[in-house]
C-alpha positions in Angstrom: -74.1 -67.1 41.2 -76.6 -66.0 43.9 -79.0 -63.6 43.5 -80.7 -61.7 46.1 -84.7 -61.3 45.9 -86.6 -59.2 48.1 -90.2 -59.5 48.7 -92.2 -56.1 49.6 -95.5 -56.9 51.6 -96.5 -53.5 51.8 -93.6 -51.3 52.4 -92.0 -54.4 54.5 -88.7 -55.5 53.1 -87.5 -59.1 53.6 -83.9 -60.0 51.7 -84.2 -63.8 50.3 -81.5 -65.7 48.4 -82.4 -67.6 45.4 -80.0 -70.7 45.5 -82.0 -72.9 43.1 -83.1 -69.9 41.2 -86.5 -70.0 42.8 -88.6 -67.1 44.4 -89.3 -67.9 47.8 -93.1 -67.5 48.2 -93.8 -69.3 51.3 -95.1 -66.1 53.1 -97.6 -65.4 50.4 -98.7 -68.8 49.7 -98.9 -69.6 53.4 -101.3 -66.7 54.1 -105.0 -67.6 54.9 -106.2 -64.8 52.2 -104.7 -64.2 48.8 -102.7 -60.7 48.4 -104.7 -58.0 46.7 -102.1 -58.8 43.6 -98.3 -59.4 43.2 -96.1 -57.3 40.7 -92.7 -58.7 40.1 -90.1 -55.8 39.7 -87.1 -56.8 37.8 -84.2 -54.9 37.9 -80.6 -55.6 37.1 -77.7 -53.9 35.2 -77.5 -56.8 33.0 -79.1 -57.0 29.5 -79.3 -60.7 29.6 -81.0 -60.8 33.1 -84.3 -61.8 31.7 -82.9 -65.1 30.6 -82.8 -66.0 34.2 -85.3 -63.7 36.1 -88.3 -64.4 33.7 -88.1 -68.4 34.0 -87.8 -67.7 37.7 -90.9 -65.3 37.8 -93.0 -67.7 35.3 -92.2 -70.5 38.1 -93.4 -68.4 41.0 -96.4 -67.0 39.2 -97.4 -70.9 38.3 -97.3 -71.6 42.1 -99.1 -68.5 42.8 -101.7 -69.3 40.6 -102.1 -72.7 42.2 -102.7 -71.4 45.6 -104.6 -68.2 44.6 -106.1 -68.8 40.7 -107.4 -65.4 40.7 -104.9 -63.2 41.9 -103.8 -60.4 39.7 -100.0 -60.1 38.7 -98.3 -58.2 36.8 -94.5 -57.6 35.9 -92.5 -54.3 35.6 -88.9 -54.4 34.3 -87.0 -51.1 34.3 -83.0 -51.9 34.3 -80.6 -53.2 31.5 -82.6 -56.3 31.1 -85.2 -54.4 29.7 -83.8 -54.1 26.3 -83.8 -57.7 25.4 -87.5 -56.9 25.1 -87.4 -54.6 22.0 -88.2 -55.6 18.7 -85.2 -55.2 17.0 -83.4 -58.0 19.1 -86.4 -60.3 19.4 -84.4 -63.2 17.5 -81.4 -62.8 20.1 -84.2 -63.4 23.0 -86.5 -65.7 21.5 -87.1 -67.6 25.0 -87.3 -64.2 26.6 -90.3 -62.8 24.2 -91.8 -66.4 24.2 -92.2 -66.5 27.7 -93.5 -62.9 27.8 -96.2 -63.6 25.4 -97.1 -66.8 27.6 -97.5 -64.7 30.7 -99.4 -62.4 28.3 -101.7 -65.3 27.9 -102.0 -65.9 31.4 -103.4 -62.5 32.1 -100.3 -61.3 33.5 -99.2 -57.8 32.4 -95.6 -56.9 31.7 -94.5 -53.7 31.5 -91.3 -51.9 30.1 -89.6 -48.4 31.6 -90.5 -45.6 28.9 -88.2 -43.4 30.6 -85.2 -45.3 30.6 -86.0 -46.5 27.0 -86.4 -42.7 25.9 -83.1 -42.1 27.2 -81.9 -44.5 24.6 -84.0 -42.9 21.9 -86.5 -45.5 22.0 -90.3 -45.3 22.1 -93.3 -47.8 22.2 -93.0 -48.5 18.5 -89.3 -50.4 19.4 -91.4 -52.7 21.4 -93.6 -55.6 20.6 -97.3 -55.0 21.5 -97.3 -57.6 24.1 -94.7 -55.4 26.2 -96.5 -52.4 28.0 -94.3 -49.2 28.0 -95.3 -47.2 31.3 -94.0 -44.1 31.4 -91.7 -44.8 34.5 -91.2 -48.5 35.9 -90.7 -47.2 39.2 -93.9 -45.3 39.3 -95.6 -48.2 37.6 -94.6 -50.6 40.9 -95.7 -47.5 43.0 -99.3 -47.5 41.2 -99.3 -51.4 42.0 -98.1 -50.9 45.9 -100.7 -48.0 46.3 -103.6 -50.7 44.9 -102.4 -53.1 47.3 -99.9 -55.1 45.6 -97.1 -57.2 47.6 -93.9 -56.1 45.4 -91.5 -58.9 44.7 -88.2 -57.6 43.6 -85.7 -59.5 41.7 -82.4 -58.0 41.1 -78.8 -59.4 40.4 -77.2 -57.5 43.2 
C-alpha cells in the first residue's frame, strides 16, 4: 500500500511517496545546517496506523540524529491512530507503546490531541505518562512551526 508523506520546510509542501515505508529525508539530510527542529505530524483515519507509522518515524529519527545529533524532534498524532496510545489498549498495541517509550528515552516528545480525545470522553488520565496530551494537535504542530521546525506529515491518504 502506498502512503503519501509530505515534508513541510516552513510552509512549502513537497509530496513524497513511501514505497519501502521510508520517509524521504534527503532535503534535510543534504542541508549544510541542521533544521531548527523536526516535528512528525501523524494523522490518519485508522486506529492501527501507528503500527506502520511509528516504525517509519523511528527510522527517520535515527537517520536525522546520525546527521544532526542535537536536532530537537517531536511527534504529534491527531487522527484515529492516536487512540492506540490509550492506556486501556496498551496490551493490544504493545509495540506501539514500546516505540513511544523508546522515543521518549531519545529525547523525543510525543503528543496526542486533547481536543480529539475530549470528543471521545477521554482525558489525560486515559493516556500513559509518556504521551503528552496537547490541547489540540494541529495547534501543537503550528507551535512547532512557529519555532522554525520542519514539519513532516505522515498520513494514509
